[in-house]
Backbone as numpy.savetxt, mean C-alpha at the origin, in Angstrom:
# Nx Ny Nz CAx CAy CAz Cx Cy Cz
-14.26 4.26 14.72 -12.67 4.25 14.92 -12.02 3.03 15.60
-10.74 2.63 15.30 -10.28 1.67 16.12 -8.87 1.67 15.59
-7.97 1.18 16.99 -6.59 1.75 16.74 -5.89 0.09 16.57
-5.31 0.12 15.82 -5.02 -1.18 15.03 -3.24 -1.09 15.20
-2.43 -1.99 16.08 -1.07 -2.11 15.99 -1.02 -3.05 14.67
-0.17 -2.68 13.89 0.86 -3.07 13.03 1.86 -3.79 12.97
2.48 -4.84 13.24 4.05 -5.29 13.41 4.69 -6.16 12.40
5.26 -5.16 11.62 5.21 -5.55 10.14 7.09 -5.18 9.72
7.81 -6.12 9.42 9.40 -5.16 9.20 9.29 -4.87 7.21
8.40 -5.11 7.14 8.63 -4.72 5.30 7.83 -3.17 4.95
8.33 -2.38 4.84 8.34 -1.30 4.84 7.04 -0.98 3.49
6.78 -1.58 2.43 5.97 -1.61 1.87 4.61 -1.94 2.26
4.41 -3.25 2.81 3.58 -3.86 3.29 2.89 -3.18 4.58
3.66 -2.26 5.31 3.30 -1.67 6.04 2.75 -0.54 6.09
3.17 0.16 4.64 3.14 1.28 4.25 1.26 1.17 3.58
0.94 0.15 3.15 -0.32 0.10 2.44 -1.33 -0.44 3.54
-1.09 -0.71 4.58 -2.44 -1.52 5.58 -2.41 -0.16 6.01
-1.08 0.46 6.71 -1.46 1.89 7.20 -2.14 2.85 6.85
-1.68 2.98 5.58 -2.71 3.80 4.54 -4.37 3.48 4.25
-4.52 1.82 4.11 -5.78 1.59 4.09 -6.37 1.90 5.52
-5.92 1.54 6.76 -6.62 1.94 7.48 -7.08 2.88 7.76
-5.81 4.17 7.62 -6.36 5.64 7.70 -7.32 5.98 6.83
-7.39 5.41 5.69 -8.32 5.86 5.01 -9.86 5.47 4.75
-9.91 4.30 6.17 -11.19 4.05 6.52 -11.52 4.64 8.14
-10.54 5.21 8.24 -10.77 6.13 9.31 -10.53 5.33 10.77
-9.47 4.52 10.30 -8.80 3.62 11.95 -7.19 4.60 12.00
-6.92 3.89 13.22 -5.44 4.50 13.96 -4.25 3.69 13.60
-3.47 3.51 12.37 -2.69 2.85 12.93 -1.45 2.81 13.55
-1.07 2.13 14.48 -0.21 2.14 15.45 1.45 1.01 14.45
2.35 1.47 14.19 3.33 0.75 13.94 4.40 0.27 14.36
4.90 -1.18 14.62 6.14 -1.48 15.23 6.86 -2.48 14.19
8.30 -2.28 14.03 9.04 -2.87 12.70 9.76 -3.85 13.32
9.41 -4.55 14.38 10.19 -5.79 14.87 9.24 -6.49 16.38
9.19 -7.84 16.62 8.72 -8.24 17.73 9.00 -7.62 18.58
9.73 -7.39 19.19 10.15 -6.72 20.64 9.02 -5.69 20.34
9.61 -4.71 19.80 9.04 -3.28 19.53 7.47 -3.16 19.88
7.11 -4.24 18.92 5.53 -4.75 18.84 4.75 -5.19 20.70
5.58 -5.83 20.74 5.09 -6.32 22.02 5.10 -4.95 23.25
6.20 -4.49 23.07 6.05 -2.90 24.21 5.00 -2.10 23.68
4.67 -1.79 22.53 3.63 -0.89 22.00 2.30 -1.61 22.15
2.38 -2.87 22.21 0.99 -3.88 22.80 0.55 -3.05 24.05
1.80 -3.24 25.02 1.61 -3.40 26.49 1.14 -1.90 26.66
2.12 -0.91 25.65 1.67 0.60 26.24 0.24 1.20 25.65
-0.06 0.62 24.39 -1.19 1.54 23.98 -2.13 0.63 23.86
-2.49 -0.56 24.45 -3.62 -1.39 24.17 -4.65 -1.16 23.17
-3.91 -1.48 21.88 -4.62 -1.37 21.19 -5.91 -2.71 20.60
-6.89 -1.71 20.06 -8.07 -2.81 19.52 -8.22 -3.99 19.01
-6.91 -3.97 18.01 -6.29 -5.26 17.03 -5.29 -5.43 16.65
-4.12 -6.31 16.84 -3.20 -6.49 16.71 -2.90 -7.23 15.17
-2.18 -6.90 14.29 -1.81 -7.57 13.18 -0.43 -7.86 12.88
0.00 -9.19 13.18 1.43 -9.33 13.07 2.00 -10.43 12.17
3.05 -10.10 11.84 4.17 -10.63 11.10 4.56 -12.10 11.35
4.90 -13.16 11.05 5.25 -14.35 11.41 6.74 -14.38 11.52
7.59 -13.72 10.64 8.76 -13.59 10.55 8.93 -12.29 10.60
9.65 -11.78 11.81 9.92 -10.73 12.57 11.63 -10.62 12.79
12.31 -9.53 12.88 13.98 -9.19 13.54 13.42 -9.44 15.16
14.09 -9.91 15.35 14.38 -9.63 17.19 13.64 -11.01 17.92
12.57 -10.69 17.63 11.30 -11.91 18.26 9.86 -11.68 17.05
10.10 -13.51 16.47 9.54 -13.23 15.67 7.54 -13.50 16.00
6.80 -13.64 14.91 5.34 -13.45 15.27 5.05 -14.61 16.72
5.83 -15.96 16.34 5.04 -16.65 17.56 5.79 -16.67 18.70
6.51 -15.84 18.70 7.03 -15.37 20.25 6.10 -13.76 20.81
5.95 -13.10 19.99 5.25 -11.89 20.30 3.64 -12.56 20.52
3.27 -13.54 19.94 1.18 -13.87 20.71 1.83 -14.79 22.09
2.77 -15.31 21.61 2.95 -15.82 23.28 3.37 -15.09 24.28
3.55 -14.02 24.36 4.05 -13.22 25.27 2.76 -12.25 26.14
2.34 -11.88 24.57 1.16 -10.97 24.79 -0.23 -11.99 25.35
-0.36 -12.86 24.79 -1.42 -14.33 25.37 -1.18 -14.39 26.81
-0.15 -14.52 27.39 0.67 -14.34 28.92 0.15 -13.64 29.64
0.37 -12.50 29.11 -0.37 -11.06 29.63 -1.30 -10.62 30.02
-2.03 -10.51 31.36 -3.30 -10.43 31.58 -3.71 -9.22 30.87
-2.72 -7.99 30.55 -3.24 -6.70 30.31 -3.43 -7.09 28.74
-2.78 -7.72 27.88 -3.18 -7.78 26.53 -3.50 -9.00 26.18
-4.44 -10.11 26.84 -4.65 -11.28 26.46 -5.60 -10.93 25.63
-6.84 -10.38 25.69 -7.91 -10.10 25.27 -7.74 -9.52 23.82
-7.05 -9.05 23.55 -6.65 -8.42 22.31 -6.69 -9.04 21.21
-7.59 -9.05 20.31 -7.52 -10.22 19.09 -6.01 -10.01 18.60
-5.06 -11.03 18.10 -4.44 -11.03 17.13 -3.94 -11.82 16.22
-3.98 -11.40 15.07 -4.43 -11.95 13.47 -2.71 -11.98 13.40
-2.49 -13.09 12.51 -1.11 -13.79 11.88 -1.48 -13.18 10.17
-0.02 -12.61 9.81 -0.33 -11.84 8.44 0.71 -12.98 7.98
0.21 -13.47 7.54 1.25 -14.38 6.47 1.29 -14.57 4.80
2.48 -14.58 4.14 2.41 -14.29 2.87 2.24 -15.94 2.25
2.18 -16.79 2.63 2.21 -18.43 2.79 0.83 -18.80 2.79
0.30 -19.80 2.14 -0.48 -20.18 1.97 -1.01 -21.39 3.47
-2.44 -20.87 3.54 -2.62 -21.41 5.28 -3.43 -23.17 4.57
-2.73 -23.84 4.79 -3.60 -24.92 3.79 -4.35 -25.90 5.43
-4.33 -25.53 6.08 -5.42 -25.97 7.57 -5.98 -25.14 8.43
-7.05 -24.44 7.27 -7.78 -23.36 7.96 -7.12 -22.68 9.12
-5.95 -22.93 9.53 -5.46 -21.75 10.43 -5.29 -22.57 11.80
-5.56 -23.87 11.58 -5.73 -24.79 12.58 -3.97 -24.60 13.66
-3.19 -24.69 12.48 -2.08 -24.60 13.50 -1.24 -22.99 14.23
-2.01 -22.03 13.62 -1.93 -20.86 13.80 -2.55 -20.63 15.18
-4.15 -20.70 15.32 -4.62 -21.02 16.50 -4.40 -21.84 17.68
-3.45 -22.86 17.47 -2.72 -23.75 18.39 -1.82 -22.89 19.18
-1.16 -21.97 18.49 0.30 -21.02 18.50 -0.72 -19.66 19.30
-1.42 -19.56 19.42 -2.17 -18.58 20.34 -2.80 -17.33 19.31
-2.80 -17.31 17.97 -3.33 -16.38 17.41 -4.89 -16.46 17.05
-5.69 -15.37 17.11 -6.70 -15.86 17.04 -7.45 -15.69 15.45
-6.82 -15.74 14.67 -7.14 -15.95 13.21 -5.69 -15.09 12.60
-6.19 -15.07 11.14 -4.89 -14.74 9.98 -5.50 -13.86 9.14
-4.65 -13.16 8.43 -4.87 -12.52 7.54 -3.97 -12.33 6.18
-4.28 -13.39 5.27 -3.27 -13.43 3.83 -2.88 -11.87 3.43
-1.91 -12.31 3.06 -1.21 -11.09 2.57 -1.48 -10.87 1.35
-1.84 -11.91 0.74 -2.29 -11.84 -0.65 -3.98 -11.04 -1.14
-4.57 -10.92 0.24 -5.74 -10.11 -0.15 -5.34 -9.50 -0.76
-6.91 -8.74 -1.74 -6.83 -7.59 -2.52 -6.92 -6.65 -1.19
-6.40 -5.04 -1.86 -6.19 -4.31 -1.06 -7.46 -3.96 -0.45
-9.23 -3.86 -1.52 -10.57 -3.63 -1.13 -11.19 -5.23 -0.33
-10.69 -5.95 -0.22 -10.73 -7.12 0.45 -10.16 -7.21 1.88
-8.93 -6.72 1.90 -8.20 -6.70 3.31 -8.82 -5.81 4.26
-9.33 -4.72 4.25 -9.72 -4.34 5.20 -10.87 -4.74 5.63
-12.21 -5.13 4.84 -13.07 -5.96 5.73 -12.64 -7.32 6.14
-12.02 -8.00 5.82 -11.32 -9.09 6.20 -10.61 -8.61 7.74
-10.31 -7.57 8.03 -9.51 -7.21 9.06 -10.60 -6.76 10.19
-11.29 -6.10 9.31 -12.91 -5.07 10.49 -13.52 -6.15 10.86
-13.46 -7.54 10.62 -14.50 -8.39 10.97 -14.18 -8.79 12.42
-12.84 -8.59 12.56 -12.62 -8.66 14.18 -12.90 -7.81 15.01
-13.66 -6.60 14.89 -13.72 -5.62 15.60 -15.56 -5.72 16.02
-15.67 -4.82 16.98 -16.78 -4.28 16.96 -17.54 -3.72 16.30
-18.74 -3.90 15.87 -19.49 -2.97 15.07 -19.52 -1.62 15.05
-19.44 -0.85 16.23 -19.14 0.36 16.48 -17.89 0.49 16.20
-16.92 -0.05 15.91 -15.54 0.36 15.55 -15.01 0.14 14.46
-16.05 -0.33 13.74 -15.86 -0.64 11.70 -15.80 0.88 11.20
-14.99 0.91 10.50 -14.90 2.21 9.44 -15.84 2.46 8.18
-15.63 3.36 8.21 -16.78 3.58 6.99 -15.60 4.06 5.69
-16.03 3.39 4.53 -15.29 3.16 3.65 -15.22 4.27 2.56
-14.10 5.12 2.28 -13.73 6.51 1.34 -14.75 6.19 0.01
-15.06 7.19 -0.05 -16.13 7.08 -1.66 -15.05 7.55 -2.57
-15.62 7.59 -4.05 -14.65 7.13 -4.93 -14.10 8.86 -5.15
-14.41 10.21 -4.62 -13.98 11.08 -4.47 -13.40 11.92 -3.68
-13.10 11.02 -2.14 -12.71 11.49 -1.16 -11.78 10.67 -0.46
-10.63 10.78 -0.01 -9.73 9.39 0.14 -9.03 10.37 1.97
-9.77 10.60 2.98 -9.30 11.05 4.15 -8.95 12.23 4.14
-9.34 13.22 3.22 -9.01 14.51 3.39 -7.54 14.67 2.44
-7.29 13.68 1.93 -5.78 13.83 0.88 -5.91 14.38 -0.13
-7.21 14.65 -0.45 -7.11 15.57 -1.89 -8.73 16.08 -1.86
-9.41 17.27 -2.56 -10.44 17.45 -2.81 -11.08 16.75 -3.95
-12.38 17.46 -4.92 -12.90 16.82 -6.04 -12.28 18.18 -6.73
-12.00 19.35 -6.26 -11.22 20.25 -7.46 -9.83 19.77 -7.71
-9.02 19.01 -6.99 -8.09 18.32 -7.25 -7.71 17.36 -8.16
-8.53 16.50 -8.71 -8.62 15.20 -9.64 -10.36 15.17 -9.68
-10.02 15.19 -11.42 -11.51 15.27 -12.01 -12.01 13.84 -11.74
-13.41 13.38 -11.19 -13.65 12.32 -10.92 -13.51 10.82 -12.52
-13.34 10.20 -11.71 -12.87 8.76 -12.40 -11.51 9.28 -13.65
-10.55 10.16 -13.00 -9.36 10.32 -14.01 -8.67 8.84 -14.45
-8.72 8.78 -15.39 -8.07 7.27 -16.12 -6.04 7.18 -15.86
-5.83 6.79 -14.98 -4.77 6.47 -14.70 -3.46 5.16 -15.27
-2.59 5.29 -15.90 -2.09 3.89 -16.67 -0.53 3.96 -15.08
-0.43 2.89 -14.68 0.31 2.48 -13.73 1.55 1.90 -14.57
2.30 2.09 -14.88 3.63 1.34 -15.41 4.16 0.93 -14.22
4.28 -0.14 -14.17 5.03 -0.74 -12.46 5.86 -1.88 -12.59
7.02 -1.24 -12.39 8.53 -1.97 -12.19 8.83 -2.79 -10.83
7.85 -2.40 -9.85 8.48 -3.01 -8.77 7.41 -3.45 -8.28
7.19 -4.71 -8.52 6.65 -5.86 -7.87 6.35 -5.93 -6.32
7.75 -5.76 -5.68 7.81 -5.80 -4.26 6.86 -4.91 -3.45
6.85 -3.41 -4.25 6.11 -2.70 -3.47 4.69 -3.32 -2.94
4.10 -4.53 -3.38 2.78 -4.94 -2.99 1.57 -3.77 -3.39
1.96 -3.25 -4.53 0.89 -2.74 -5.34 0.43 -1.65 -4.50
1.35 -0.70 -3.63 0.64 0.26 -3.07 0.23 1.23 -3.92
1.24 1.56 -4.88 0.73 3.13 -5.67 -0.45 2.97 -5.94
-0.90 1.52 -6.71 -2.10 1.30 -7.63 -3.14 1.35 -6.30
-2.94 0.68 -4.91 -3.95 0.82 -3.91 -4.27 2.59 -3.91
-3.40 3.29 -3.55 -3.24 4.67 -2.81 -4.13 5.49 -4.51
-4.17 5.23 -5.44 -4.55 5.45 -6.58 -5.87 5.84 -6.82
-6.07 4.42 -6.64 -7.54 3.87 -6.53 -8.19 4.62 -5.54
-7.88 4.75 -4.08 -8.79 4.74 -3.09 -8.74 6.77 -3.34
-8.23 7.68 -4.60 -8.02 8.68 -4.55 -8.88 8.88 -5.27
-10.00 8.00 -6.14 -10.56 8.24 -7.39 -10.36 7.65 -8.61
-9.03 7.31 -8.80 -8.56 7.68 -10.15 -9.19 6.02 -10.76
-9.39 5.75 -11.95 -9.29 4.28 -12.89 -8.18 3.61 -13.08
-7.97 3.06 -12.20 -6.31 2.14 -12.37 -6.10 1.38 -13.26
-5.17 1.25 -14.38 -4.80 0.38 -14.93 -3.70 0.00 -14.57
-3.16 -1.18 -14.58 -1.54 -1.68 -14.24 -1.21 -2.37 -15.23
0.13 -1.92 -15.70 0.83 -2.69 -16.07 2.36 -3.36 -16.24
2.59 -4.12 -15.50 3.87 -4.88 -14.97 5.15 -4.94 -16.33
4.55 -5.22 -17.38 5.47 -5.99 -18.35 5.36 -4.88 -19.53
6.83 -4.84 -20.43 6.45 -4.17 -21.59 5.55 -4.59 -22.47
4.93 -5.77 -22.58 4.12 -6.42 -23.24 2.49 -6.09 -22.92
2.15 -5.82 -21.38 1.29 -5.30 -21.04 1.11 -4.21 -21.70
2.05 -3.07 -21.42 2.15 -1.74 -21.77 1.79 -1.77 -23.35
2.39 -2.30 -24.21 1.79 -2.40 -25.61 0.42 -2.52 -25.43
-0.27 -3.49 -24.57 -1.22 -3.53 -25.06 -2.51 -2.63 -24.57
-1.92 -1.88 -23.82 -2.90 -0.59 -23.68 -2.35 0.49 -24.76
-1.85 0.26 -25.60 -1.50 1.34 -26.16 -2.55 2.26 -27.26
-3.61 1.65 -27.23 -4.80 2.24 -27.87 -5.90 2.57 -26.80
-5.56 2.60 -25.40 -6.16 3.05 -24.58 -6.69 4.43 -24.18
-7.32 5.21 -23.83 -7.26 6.22 -23.70 -6.92 6.47 -21.99
-5.94 7.56 -21.78 -5.20 7.85 -20.65 -5.34 9.32 -20.03
-5.56 9.78 -18.81 -5.49 11.15 -18.29 -3.80 11.20 -17.58
-3.17 10.16 -17.27 -2.06 10.71 -16.65 -1.39 9.11 -16.99
-0.10 9.23 -16.37 0.62 8.00 -16.56 1.55 8.08 -15.39
1.51 6.85 -14.69 2.53 6.55 -13.14 3.24 5.78 -13.24
4.45 5.99 -13.25 5.80 5.18 -13.58 6.18 4.75 -12.09
6.37 3.77 -11.49 6.84 3.27 -10.22 8.12 2.39 -10.78
9.15 3.16 -11.01 10.53 2.26 -11.13 11.48 2.00 -10.15
11.12 1.56 -9.13 11.61 1.20 -7.95 11.75 -0.66 -7.84
12.33 -0.71 -9.23 12.87 -2.42 -9.55 14.16 -2.22 -10.23
14.32 -3.51 -11.04 15.44 -3.67 -11.70 15.55 -2.69 -12.84
17.01 -2.24 -12.69 16.77 -1.43 -13.83 16.61 -1.46 -15.54
16.65 -2.75 -15.63 16.16 -3.14 -17.00 15.04 -3.06 -17.42
14.25 -3.39 -16.04 12.76 -3.61 -16.14 12.17 -2.18 -16.12
12.81 -1.39 -15.47 12.47 -0.11 -15.44 12.51 0.64 -16.70
13.64 0.51 -17.04 13.98 1.58 -18.72 13.20 0.78 -19.53
12.80 -0.69 -19.67 12.10 -1.37 -20.87 10.54 -0.51 -20.35
9.82 -0.51 -19.34 8.69 0.30 -19.38 8.49 1.81 -19.91
10.00 2.21 -19.47 10.13 4.05 -19.75 9.97 3.81 -21.48
10.82 3.04 -21.88 10.82 2.65 -23.27 9.32 3.03 -24.01
8.81 1.89 -23.08 6.99 1.76 -23.78 6.31 2.95 -23.61
6.92 3.81 -22.36 6.01 5.10 -22.26 6.40 6.33 -23.33
7.93 6.17 -23.69 7.87 6.98 -24.77 7.19 6.91 -26.02
7.05 5.47 -26.43 6.37 5.31 -27.65 4.97 5.31 -27.85
4.71 4.99 -26.56 3.08 5.11 -26.47 2.37 6.59 -25.95
3.19 6.81 -25.30 2.44 8.36 -24.61 3.68 9.04 -24.66
4.32 9.96 -25.21 5.14 10.39 -25.41 4.91 12.20 -25.06
3.74 12.47 -24.74 3.23 13.89 -24.19 2.13 13.57 -22.95
2.00 12.67 -22.40 1.03 12.13 -21.52 1.49 12.60 -20.32
1.27 13.63 -19.60 1.66 14.09 -17.75 1.92 12.76 -17.10
2.64 12.84 -16.65 3.99 11.57 -16.00 4.01 11.84 -14.68
4.08 10.98 -13.42 4.41 10.88 -12.24 5.20 10.25 -12.33
6.45 10.18 -11.98 7.85 9.20 -11.70 8.15 8.82 -10.13
8.09 7.39 -9.86 8.56 7.31 -8.28 9.91 6.57 -8.44
11.25 6.97 -7.76 12.26 6.54 -8.19 12.58 5.76 -7.02
13.98 4.81 -7.18 14.19 4.45 -5.89 15.11 5.57 -5.19
15.62 6.51 -5.56 16.55 7.30 -4.85 16.65 8.82 -6.08
17.10 9.92 -5.26 17.50 11.22 -6.17 18.03 10.80 -7.12
19.36 9.77 -7.15 20.71 10.22 -7.66 20.32 9.45 -8.78
19.53 8.28 -8.98 19.67 7.50 -10.28 19.50 8.57 -11.72
19.35 7.57 -12.70 19.44 8.08 -13.94 17.94 8.53 -14.51
17.01 8.46 -13.54 15.53 8.52 -14.90 15.32 10.03 -14.99
15.86 10.86 -13.92 15.87 12.50 -14.11 16.48 12.74 -15.92
17.42 12.55 -16.02 18.03 12.64 -17.38 17.45 11.88 -18.17
16.95 10.41 -18.21 16.32 9.90 -19.31 15.29 10.92 -19.89
14.34 11.55 -18.93 12.90 12.03 -19.21 13.00 13.30 -19.09
14.41 14.25 -19.12 14.56 15.21 -19.26 13.60 16.54 -20.85
14.04 15.57 -21.67 13.55 16.17 -22.57 11.87 16.03 -22.67
10.97 15.51 -21.82 9.70 15.20 -22.19 9.04 16.57 -21.80
7.69 16.57 -22.70 6.87 17.63 -22.44 5.84 17.31 -22.33
5.10 17.79 -21.29 5.46 18.33 -19.99 6.55 17.41 -19.00
7.41 18.22 -18.40 7.99 17.61 -17.55 7.70 16.63 -16.47
8.20 15.58 -16.32 7.55 14.57 -15.50 7.42 15.12 -13.70
6.66 14.85 -12.98 6.64 15.13 -11.33 7.80 14.04 -11.02
8.53 14.23 -10.17 9.61 13.06 -10.00 9.51 13.40 -8.39
9.55 11.67 -7.83 9.20 11.40 -6.36 10.20 10.03 -5.78
10.24 9.92 -4.86 11.35 9.02 -4.49 10.44 8.18 -3.33
11.22 6.87 -3.51 10.92 6.10 -2.35 11.61 6.38 -0.76
11.18 6.13 0.27 9.55 5.36 0.62 8.66 6.28 0.20
7.68 5.57 -0.48 6.59 6.49 -1.02 5.15 6.89 0.18
5.05 8.15 0.21 3.93 8.51 1.18 2.90 9.13 0.35
1.62 8.38 1.02 0.21 8.39 0.37 0.26 9.86 0.13
0.40 10.79 0.79 0.22 12.51 0.57 0.67 12.75 -0.04
1.98 13.17 -0.33 2.37 13.19 -1.68 2.35 12.65 -3.01
1.84 11.66 -2.89 1.56 11.15 -4.05 0.18 11.60 -4.70
-0.84 12.15 -3.77 -1.82 12.28 -4.10 -1.37 14.07 -4.69
-0.83 14.50 -4.00 -0.46 16.01 -4.21 0.03 16.15 -6.02
1.17 15.21 -6.04 2.04 14.60 -7.40 0.68 14.85 -8.40
0.34 13.66 -8.31 -0.79 13.43 -9.22 -1.82 14.52 -9.62
-2.25 15.07 -8.45 -3.25 16.02 -8.52 -2.54 17.61 -9.68
-1.00 17.71 -9.06 -0.24 18.61 -10.02 -0.24 18.20 -11.36
0.27 16.83 -11.70 0.33 16.46 -13.25 -0.65 16.79 -14.15
-2.09 16.32 -13.76 -3.28 16.17 -14.36 -3.35 17.79 -14.85
-3.78 17.64 -16.27 -4.57 18.82 -16.80 -5.33 19.49 -16.27
-5.73 20.57 -16.48 -6.92 21.64 -15.83 -7.82 21.06 -16.66
-8.85 20.65 -16.04 -10.06 20.55 -16.04 -11.13 21.41 -17.34
C-alpha cells in the first residue's frame, strides 16, 4: 500500500482517482489547491504526488518548484496530471521539476498501473477482482456480471459512475446520447443507472429513452440536487427509482445499485 497525495481542484477528477486508489489498496490524500497541497506534502510525506497543472492559489508548476527545493520533499516523485496532450514526451514538464506525467485521458483501468509504475514493487496494490471492491459490497449484494446500462448526461463527471460500477463487478454499457440509448434497446439489462448531472435538455432526452425502452427496469438516478424535477418526472415509475444526489460517493452508489436489483 502507498500513500498518494492528489492535488486537484476538479471534484469528479478527485473522486475518480481517490476511489480507484482506494480500490487498489492505496491511501489517497486529497488537497484542492496548490497551497494546501504543499502543506499536506510537507506534513504527510506521501510516497507519490499527482498534481494538476491548473490550480487555485498556486499552480502545479509552483507546487513542484517548492517541493523540489525542500530537502524534506525533494525525493518524492511528483507526476503532472494534464488534460492537454503532451507532445514533447514530457520534456518541458521534466524541465519544470516534474518526474513524469499522467494523462487525464487514460481509461480508469490503465490509470492505476501507469501511476503504480512510480512506486516500489512492494508498494503496488492488488487489483480488485470482479466480485469485490474494497469491501463496498459482497457477492450476496450483487449478482456476478449483472448487466447495467448507464445513461450518462454528465460527461464532465469523467466517467466516475461507470468506473465505480465496473469495479463493483457490473457489466457496464454506456450511452451518452438518445441515439446511443436507442441502439441499446434490444439488449438485455438487469439495471438502469442514469447520471443526470448535465444540461436539462440532455438529461430529459435520456429519461425519455428510458421511458420508451425500459419502462419497468429497476433504476438508480443520480441528480444534481434534491430540488430538481426528476423525482416528479419519475413518480409513476414502477419499481420506484432509487434517487441519489451529487457529489457522488462510491459507497452510496454501491449500496443503491445493490438495493435496486431484483432478488436473484
